[in-house]
C-alpha positions as CSV (number, residue, x, y, z in Angstrom):
1,M,-42.4,25.8,-6.7
2,N,-45.4,25.8,-4.3
3,K,-46.6,22.5,-5.7
4,L,-43.5,20.7,-4.6
5,K,-43.7,18.3,-1.6
6,K,-41.9,19.1,1.6
7,A,-38.7,17.3,2.5
8,I,-36.3,17.3,5.4
9,I,-32.7,16.3,6.0
10,V,-31.6,15.3,9.5
11,L,-28.0,14.7,10.5
12,E,-26.8,12.2,13.1
13,D,-26.0,15.1,15.4
14,G,-29.7,16.0,15.4
15,S,-29.4,19.1,13.3
16,S,-32.2,19.4,10.6
17,Y,-33.0,21.4,7.5
18,E,-36.4,21.6,5.9
19,G,-36.8,22.1,2.2
20,L,-38.6,20.9,-0.8
21,S,-38.5,17.5,-2.6
22,F,-37.3,16.9,-6.1
23,G,-36.4,13.8,-7.9
24,S,-37.8,10.6,-6.3
25,E,-39.9,10.8,-3.1
26,G,-39.2,8.5,-0.1
27,E,-36.5,8.1,2.4
28,T,-32.7,7.5,2.1
29,A,-29.7,7.4,4.4
30,G,-26.0,8.0,3.8
31,E,-22.9,10.0,4.6
32,V,-23.3,13.7,3.5
33,V,-20.4,15.2,1.6
34,F,-20.2,18.5,-0.3
35,N,-18.9,19.0,-3.8
36,T,-17.5,22.4,-4.8
37,S,-17.8,22.0,-8.6
38,M,-19.7,24.6,-10.6
39,T,-20.6,22.2,-13.4
40,G,-20.5,18.5,-14.2
41,Y,-23.4,17.4,-11.9
42,Q,-24.3,14.5,-14.2
43,E,-20.8,13.2,-14.1
44,I,-20.9,13.6,-10.3
45,L,-24.2,11.8,-10.0
46,T,-22.9,8.8,-12.0
47,D,-19.5,8.5,-10.4
48,P,-19.4,5.1,-8.6
49,S,-17.1,6.6,-6.0
50,Y,-20.1,8.3,-4.4
51,A,-21.7,4.9,-3.4
52,G,-23.1,5.1,0.1
53,Q,-23.1,8.9,0.1
54,I,-25.5,11.8,-0.1
55,V,-23.9,14.5,-2.3
56,M,-24.5,18.2,-1.7
57,M,-23.6,20.8,-4.4
58,T,-22.2,24.1,-3.0
59,Y,-22.9,25.9,-6.3
60,P,-26.4,27.3,-5.8
61,L,-28.1,26.6,-9.1
62,I,-28.0,23.0,-10.5
63,G,-29.8,21.4,-13.5
64,N,-29.9,24.3,-15.9
65,Y,-28.3,22.4,-18.8
66,G,-30.2,19.1,-18.2
67,V,-28.8,15.6,-18.7
68,N,-27.9,13.4,-21.6
69,E,-27.0,9.8,-22.5
70,E,-23.4,10.6,-23.4
71,D,-22.1,12.0,-20.1
72,F,-22.8,9.0,-17.9
73,E,-19.6,7.9,-16.0
74,S,-21.1,4.5,-15.1
75,R,-24.0,2.3,-15.9
76,K,-26.2,4.1,-13.3
77,P,-26.0,6.4,-10.2
78,F,-24.8,4.7,-7.0
79,L,-25.1,7.6,-4.6
80,K,-27.8,7.7,-1.9
81,G,-29.2,11.2,-2.3
82,F,-28.7,14.6,-3.8
83,I,-28.9,18.1,-2.1
84,V,-29.0,21.5,-3.9
85,K,-29.9,25.0,-3.1
86,E,-32.1,25.4,-6.2
87,A,-32.9,22.8,-8.8
88,S,-33.6,24.6,-12.1
89,N,-37.1,23.9,-13.3
90,I,-36.0,24.6,-16.9
91,Y,-33.0,23.4,-18.9
92,S,-31.4,24.5,-22.1
93,N,-28.6,22.7,-24.0
94,W,-28.4,21.3,-27.5
95,R,-27.2,17.9,-26.1
96,A,-29.8,17.6,-23.4
97,D,-32.4,14.9,-23.6
98,G,-34.1,15.3,-20.2
99,S,-34.2,17.2,-17.0
100,L,-32.3,16.6,-13.8
101,D,-35.5,16.0,-11.9
102,D,-36.6,13.3,-14.4
103,F,-33.2,11.8,-14.2
104,L,-33.4,11.4,-10.4
105,K,-36.9,10.1,-10.6
106,S,-36.0,7.5,-13.2
107,H,-33.1,6.2,-11.0
108,K,-35.1,6.5,-7.7
109,I,-32.6,9.0,-6.2
110,V,-34.2,11.1,-3.4
111,G,-33.4,14.8,-3.6
112,I,-33.9,17.9,-1.5
113,Q,-33.7,21.5,-2.5
114,D,-34.4,25.0,-1.0
115,I,-32.3,24.5,2.1
116,D,-29.4,26.6,3.2
117,T,-26.6,24.7,1.6
118,R,-24.0,27.2,2.9
119,A,-25.0,26.5,6.5
120,L,-25.0,22.7,5.9
121,T,-21.6,22.9,4.2
122,R,-20.1,24.9,7.1
123,R,-21.5,22.3,9.5
124,I,-19.9,19.4,7.7
125,R,-16.7,21.4,7.3
126,D,-16.5,22.2,11.0
127,I,-17.7,19.0,12.5
128,G,-16.8,16.5,9.7
129,A,-18.7,14.2,7.4
130,M,-21.8,12.8,9.1
131,R,-24.5,10.3,8.3
132,A,-28.0,11.7,7.5
133,V,-31.5,10.9,6.4
134,I,-33.5,12.7,3.7
135,S,-37.2,12.1,4.0
136,T,-40.4,13.1,2.4
137,E,-42.4,10.7,4.6
138,S,-41.5,11.6,8.1
139,F,-40.6,14.9,9.8
140,D,-39.9,13.5,13.2
141,V,-36.4,14.8,13.9
142,S,-35.7,12.4,16.8
143,E,-36.8,9.4,14.8
144,L,-34.8,10.4,11.7
145,T,-31.7,11.2,13.9
146,K,-31.9,7.6,15.2
147,K,-32.1,6.3,11.7
148,A,-29.1,8.3,10.7
149,K,-27.1,6.9,13.6
150,E,-28.1,3.4,12.6
151,S,-27.0,3.8,9.0
152,P,-23.7,2.2,7.9
153,L,-20.4,4.0,8.6
154,L,-18.1,4.2,5.6
155,E,-15.1,3.2,7.7
156,G,-14.6,-0.5,7.4
157,L,-17.1,-0.8,4.6
158,D,-16.3,-2.5,1.3
159,L,-18.5,-0.7,-1.3
160,V,-16.4,-1.9,-4.2
161,K,-18.3,-5.1,-4.5
162,T,-21.5,-3.1,-5.1
163,V,-20.2,-1.1,-8.1
164,T,-17.7,-3.3,-9.9
165,I,-18.5,-5.2,-13.1
166,D,-19.6,-8.8,-13.2
167,E,-17.7,-9.9,-16.3
168,E,-14.6,-8.7,-18.1
169,Y,-14.9,-6.7,-21.3
170,Q,-12.5,-5.0,-23.7
171,K,-12.0,-1.6,-25.4
172,R,-9.6,-1.8,-28.4
173,I,-8.5,0.1,-31.4
174,E,-6.7,-1.7,-34.2
175,G,-3.0,-0.9,-34.2
176,Q,-2.6,0.2,-30.6
177,M,0.9,-0.6,-29.2
178,H,0.2,-1.6,-25.6
179,E,-2.1,-4.1,-24.0
180,I,-3.1,-3.4,-20.4
181,V,-5.5,-4.7,-17.8
182,A,-7.7,-2.2,-15.9
183,I,-9.1,-3.4,-12.5
184,D,-12.6,-2.0,-12.1
185,Y,-13.2,-0.9,-8.5
186,G,-15.8,1.5,-9.7
187,M,-14.1,3.0,-12.8
188,K,-15.4,6.1,-14.4
189,R,-15.9,5.7,-18.1
190,N,-13.8,8.7,-19.1
191,I,-10.8,7.0,-17.5
192,L,-11.2,4.1,-20.0
193,E,-11.6,6.6,-22.8
194,M,-8.4,8.4,-21.7
195,L,-6.5,5.1,-21.5
196,V,-7.5,4.2,-25.1
197,A,-6.7,7.7,-26.3
198,S,-3.2,7.3,-24.8
199,G,-2.5,4.3,-26.9
200,F,-3.7,1.4,-24.8
201,N,-5.9,-1.5,-25.7
202,V,-7.7,-2.2,-22.4
203,T,-9.1,-5.4,-20.9
204,V,-11.3,-4.5,-17.9
205,L,-11.5,-7.1,-15.1
206,P,-13.7,-7.2,-12.0
207,A,-12.4,-6.0,-8.6
208,D,-11.9,-9.6,-7.3
209,A,-9.7,-10.7,-10.2
210,T,-6.7,-12.6,-8.9
211,A,-3.1,-11.9,-9.8
212,K,-3.0,-15.2,-11.8
213,E,-6.1,-14.2,-13.8
214,I,-4.6,-10.7,-14.4
215,L,-1.2,-12.0,-15.5
216,S,-2.8,-14.6,-17.7
217,K,-3.8,-11.7,-20.0
218,K,-0.1,-11.0,-20.5
219,P,-0.6,-7.3,-19.9
220,D,2.1,-4.7,-20.5
221,G,0.8,-2.8,-17.5
222,V,-2.0,-2.8,-14.9
223,F,-4.3,0.1,-14.1
224,L,-6.0,0.4,-10.7
225,S,-9.2,2.4,-10.9
226,N,-11.1,4.8,-8.6
227,G,-13.9,3.5,-6.4
228,P,-15.9,4.0,-3.2
229,G,-15.5,3.2,0.4
230,D,-12.7,2.3,2.8
231,P,-9.5,0.9,1.2
232,K,-8.7,-1.1,4.4
233,A,-11.9,-3.1,3.7
234,V,-10.9,-4.2,0.2
235,T,-8.4,-6.8,1.4
236,Y,-8.6,-9.0,-1.6
237,A,-7.5,-6.2,-3.9
238,I,-4.6,-5.3,-1.7
239,E,-3.3,-8.9,-1.6
240,T,-3.7,-9.1,-5.4
241,I,-1.7,-5.9,-5.9
242,K,1.1,-7.2,-3.6
243,E,1.4,-10.2,-5.9
244,L,1.6,-8.0,-9.0
245,L,4.2,-5.6,-7.7
246,G,7.5,-5.8,-9.6
247,K,6.0,-8.1,-12.3
248,V,4.3,-5.4,-14.4
249,P,4.1,-1.6,-14.3
250,I,1.2,-0.3,-12.2
251,F,-0.7,3.0,-12.3
252,G,-3.4,3.8,-9.8
253,I,-6.0,6.6,-9.5
254,C,-8.0,7.6,-6.3
255,L,-9.0,4.3,-4.6
256,G,-6.4,2.6,-6.8
257,H,-3.8,5.0,-5.3
258,Q,-4.9,4.0,-1.7
259,L,-4.9,0.3,-2.5
260,L,-1.5,0.5,-4.1
261,S,-0.2,2.5,-1.1
262,R,-1.5,-0.2,1.3
263,A,0.1,-2.9,-0.8
264,L,3.4,-1.0,-0.4
265,G,3.0,-0.9,3.4
266,V,1.5,2.6,3.7
267,D,-1.5,3.1,6.1
268,T,-4.7,5.0,5.2
269,Y,-7.0,7.1,7.3
270,K,-10.4,8.8,6.9
271,L,-10.4,12.6,6.2
272,K,-12.5,14.9,8.2
273,F,-14.8,15.8,5.3
274,G,-12.9,14.6,2.2
275,H,-12.0,16.3,-1.0
276,H,-14.8,16.6,-3.5
277,G,-14.7,19.1,-6.4
278,A,-12.9,20.3,-9.5
279,N,-10.8,23.0,-8.1
280,H,-8.2,21.5,-5.8
281,P,-4.6,22.8,-6.2
282,V,-1.9,20.1,-6.2
283,K,1.8,20.6,-6.4
284,N,4.0,18.4,-8.5
285,V,7.0,17.9,-6.3
286,K,9.4,17.1,-9.2
287,T,8.5,20.0,-11.4
288,G,7.2,22.6,-8.9
289,K,4.2,23.2,-11.1
290,V,0.7,23.5,-9.6
291,E,-2.1,21.6,-11.2
292,I,-5.8,22.3,-10.6
293,T,-7.4,19.0,-10.1
294,A,-10.7,17.1,-9.9
295,Q,-11.1,15.1,-6.7
296,N,-13.5,12.7,-5.0
297,H,-12.3,10.8,-2.0
298,G,-12.8,10.5,1.8
299,F,-9.7,8.7,2.7
300,A,-6.0,9.5,2.4
301,I,-2.6,7.9,3.0
302,E,-0.7,8.4,6.3
303,P,2.7,10.2,5.7
304,K,4.4,8.8,8.8
305,T,4.0,5.2,7.5
306,I,5.6,5.7,4.1
307,P,8.7,3.5,3.7
308,D,12.0,4.7,2.2
309,T,11.3,2.8,-1.1
310,V,8.2,5.0,-1.7
311,K,8.6,8.7,-2.6
312,V,6.0,11.4,-2.5
313,T,5.4,13.0,-6.0
314,H,2.4,15.3,-5.4
315,L,1.0,17.4,-2.5
316,N,-2.4,19.0,-1.9
317,L,-1.8,22.7,-1.3
318,N,-5.0,23.2,0.7
319,D,-4.2,20.7,3.5
320,E,-0.8,19.2,2.6
321,T,-2.2,15.7,2.2
322,I,-0.3,13.4,-0.1
323,E,-1.7,13.3,-3.6
324,G,0.8,11.1,-5.4
325,I,3.5,8.5,-4.8
326,V,6.0,6.4,-6.8
327,C,7.9,3.2,-6.0
328,K,10.6,3.1,-8.7
329,E,12.0,-0.3,-7.8
330,K,8.5,-1.8,-8.5
331,S,7.6,0.5,-11.4
332,A,4.5,1.5,-9.6
333,F,3.0,5.0,-9.2
334,S,-0.4,6.6,-8.4
335,V,-2.3,9.8,-7.7
336,Q,-5.1,10.6,-5.4
337,Y,-6.9,12.9,-7.8
338,H,-8.6,12.4,-11.2
339,P,-6.3,13.2,-14.1
340,E,-9.1,12.2,-16.5
341,A,-11.3,14.9,-14.9
342,S,-14.5,14.8,-16.9
343,P,-15.7,17.5,-17.1
344,G,-12.4,19.1,-16.2
345,P,-9.8,20.5,-15.5
346,H,-7.3,18.8,-17.7
347,D,-4.0,19.9,-16.1
348,S,-3.0,16.3,-15.2
349,E,-3.5,14.4,-18.4
350,Y,0.3,13.9,-18.7
351,L,0.0,11.1,-16.2
352,F,-1.4,8.8,-18.9
353,S,1.7,9.4,-21.0
354,E,3.9,8.7,-18.0
355,F,2.1,5.3,-17.6
356,R,3.0,4.6,-21.3
357,E,6.6,5.7,-20.7
358,A,6.8,3.4,-17.6
359,I,5.7,0.5,-19.7
360,E,8.1,1.2,-22.5
361,S,11.0,1.5,-20.0
362,F,10.0,-1.3,-17.7
363,G,13.1,-3.0,-16.1
364,G,14.8,-0.1,-14.4
365,A,13.7,3.2,-15.8
366,D,12.6,6.3,-14.0
367,V,8.8,6.3,-14.0
C-alpha cells in the first residue's frame, strides 16, 4: 500500500479528499455519483449509462473477485473515473481472469482509493451531484476546483452519440416467434440477452435511426434502451419515438423511459443525486407488490406534466418519484429501473413477458 502514488479528488465546491491512486494515473473530470451496490462492480464499470460520470462505490471493499471477459455490459467502460474506500490487492474467483486494478489500467480509467467514501457520499447526498476532478499530477486545490467548474454539465448534454453503435446488428435464435427492433442509446448487453430469452429475435439499430428505417424492418415491437445524459438533449430520438407511437408496441427502460415520456408530452428534470444501486424499492401500483430494483439514472419525469392518456404504473418508495408509465391507446409502456438487473435483483423480469403480451394483443389490449 505504501508504494501507491498519492491522488486527490476535488469537487466544484472546493472540498477535497486525498487518497491513493489505483488504476490508471493522470487526471480526469466528471460528475460524481455514488452507487450503493455491494457487488457487480464490473457491470457498473461497463454500463454505458455512466458516460461522463465518476462513480463512487459506497460498499467499502471492491475488487475481491476480480474481473472477467463474460461480464462486460458494453464494448468498453465509458465512465470518467472510479472511487472506492479500499481496492482489494488480491482477487479470488474461478471465473476471474484479471484484477480490477489491471482492468482500469488497460482502459485508462483513473481511480482513487483510501478516502472517506462515507463523508463524500454524505456531501453528495446533502448538496447534490457535483462535478469533480481526480488527479495524480496536481494537488493544487484551487486549480483543480477551477477545472471541475469548467468541466461539462450533464444537463443539456447529449452523451448518447458517444456510446451508441455505429452499425446495426442482430441476435437471433431459430424458431423465435417475434421480431423486434431495439434502439441502442447505450444498451447493456444483458438487456439484449433477456429480450432473446423472452422469445424475441432482435435487430439492434443506432440511436439516430429514423422511424422510416425502423419500420422498414417490419418489427412486431420496438424496444428503447437505457443510456447516459439528459433526455432533453436527445431530440432526434424523441421525434422518432413520436412517429412510432401507435404504429407498433413500444417498451422502454431507463433513458428509454424518459425519451418515451417526453414523446408523450411529459417533462423531465434532473434529480438531486440520482438513483444508482441494486436495492431500490419500487411499488407496482396495479398489484401492490414491492420490487427490489437495480437503478442507474440522474433524471426523472415530472408528475405534474403527465397527460390523462398516460397512467403511472410504478412508484419509488424512497422518494416517490415515478418509476413506470403506460399509454394504453398507443400500446407503449416503460420503466425507469433495470428489470434485466445484471447482476441482480430479478424481481422485475416479468416486464419482458408483458412486452411479449403487448405485441401479441396489439390493437386494443391492456398492456
